[in-house]
C-alpha positions in Angstrom: 89.7 29.3 -6.0 88.8 25.7 -6.7 85.6 26.6 -8.5 83.2 24.6 -6.3 79.5 24.7 -6.5 77.2 25.4 -3.5 76.4 21.7 -3.2 80.1 20.9 -3.0 80.6 23.5 -0.3 77.8 22.0 1.7 79.4 18.5 1.3 82.7 19.9 2.6 80.9 21.2 5.6 79.1 17.9 6.3 82.0 15.5 5.6 84.0 16.5 8.6 81.1 15.8 11.0 80.2 12.5 9.3 83.8 11.2 9.6 83.9 12.5 13.2 80.8 10.4 13.9 82.6 7.3 12.5 85.6 8.0 14.6 83.4 8.4 17.8 81.9 4.9 17.1 85.3 3.2 16.5 87.5 5.1 19.0 86.8 3.0 22.1 87.8 -0.2 20.1 91.0 1.6 19.0 91.7 2.9 22.5 91.5 -0.6 23.9 93.9 -2.0 21.3 96.5 0.8 21.2 96.1 2.7 24.4 94.4 6.0 25.1 97.6 8.0 25.3 98.9 6.7 21.9 95.5 7.4 20.3 95.5 10.9 21.7 99.0 11.7 20.4 98.4 10.0 17.1 95.2 11.9 16.4 96.6 15.2 17.5 99.7 15.0 15.3 97.9 13.5 12.3 95.6 16.5 12.6 98.6 18.7 11.9 99.4 16.8 8.7 95.8 17.0 7.6 95.6 20.7 8.4 98.5 21.3 6.1 96.9 19.1 3.5 93.7 21.2 3.6 95.8 24.3 2.8 97.7 23.0 -0.2 95.2 20.8 -2.0 95.2 20.9 -5.8 91.5 20.0 -6.3 88.2 19.6 -4.7 88.5 15.8 -4.1 91.7 16.0 -2.2 90.2 18.8 -0.1 87.2 16.6 0.6 89.6 13.7 1.6 91.7 15.9 3.9 88.5 17.3 5.6 87.3 13.7 6.2 90.6 12.7 7.7 90.6 15.8 9.9 87.2 14.8 11.1 88.4 11.3 12.0 91.3 12.8 14.0 89.0 15.2 15.9 86.5 12.4 16.7 89.3 10.1 17.9 90.8 12.9 20.0 87.5 13.9 21.7 86.6 10.4 22.7 90.1 9.3 23.7 90.2 12.3 26.2 87.1 11.0 27.9 88.3 7.4 28.1 91.7 8.5 29.4 90.2 10.6 32.1 87.7 8.0 33.2 90.5 5.5 33.6 93.0 7.8 35.4 90.9 10.0 37.7 90.2 8.7 41.2 86.7 9.9 42.1 83.6 11.1 40.4 83.8 14.7 41.8 87.4 15.1 40.5 86.3 13.6 37.2 83.7 16.2 36.6 86.1 19.1 37.3 88.9 17.5 35.3 86.7 16.7 32.3 85.6 20.4 32.3 89.2 21.5 32.3 90.1 19.1 29.5 87.1 19.8 27.3 87.1 23.5 28.0 90.8 24.1 27.9 92.7 21.2 26.3 90.6 21.1 23.1 91.0 24.8 22.3 94.6 24.8 23.2 95.2 21.6 21.2 93.4 23.2 18.3 95.6 26.2 18.5 98.7 24.0 18.8 97.7 22.0 15.7 97.0 25.2 13.7 100.4 26.7 14.8 102.4 23.6 13.9 100.5 23.3 10.6 101.3 27.0 9.9 105.0 26.3 10.6 105.0 23.2 8.3 103.2 25.1 5.6 105.7 27.9 5.8 108.6 25.4 5.6 107.1 23.4 2.7 104.8 25.8 0.9 
C-alpha cells in the first residue's frame, strides 16, 4: 500500500530490534531515575499509541518512526519487568518461578492488551 521496496521492508523488520536494543541498554538508568512501576506503565501505554500510529501512517518514514518507538517501548518493558521482580521478590527460588510467570504470561497478555486498546482507539479515531 505504501509502495516500499524489499530493502525498505527489511529495514522495517530490523529497526524495531535495533531500538529495542537501545532501550535495553538505557532502561536500568531510566528505572533508577523514575521507578520501575512508572517505567512499566509508561512503556505499556505508549506502546498503545505507537500501535495506533503504525496503523494510520501516511508514508514509509512515519511507519519507520512508529516501529522504532514501539521497539523502544518493548525493550523498556522487558527490562523493567526483570528489575521490578528482582527488587520485590523475597528469595531466589520464588524469583525463578515468578519471572517465568511474568515473562511467559504477562508479556503475551500485555501484548494482547496493547493490541486491544490500540484497536479500540483506532476504531474511535479512524
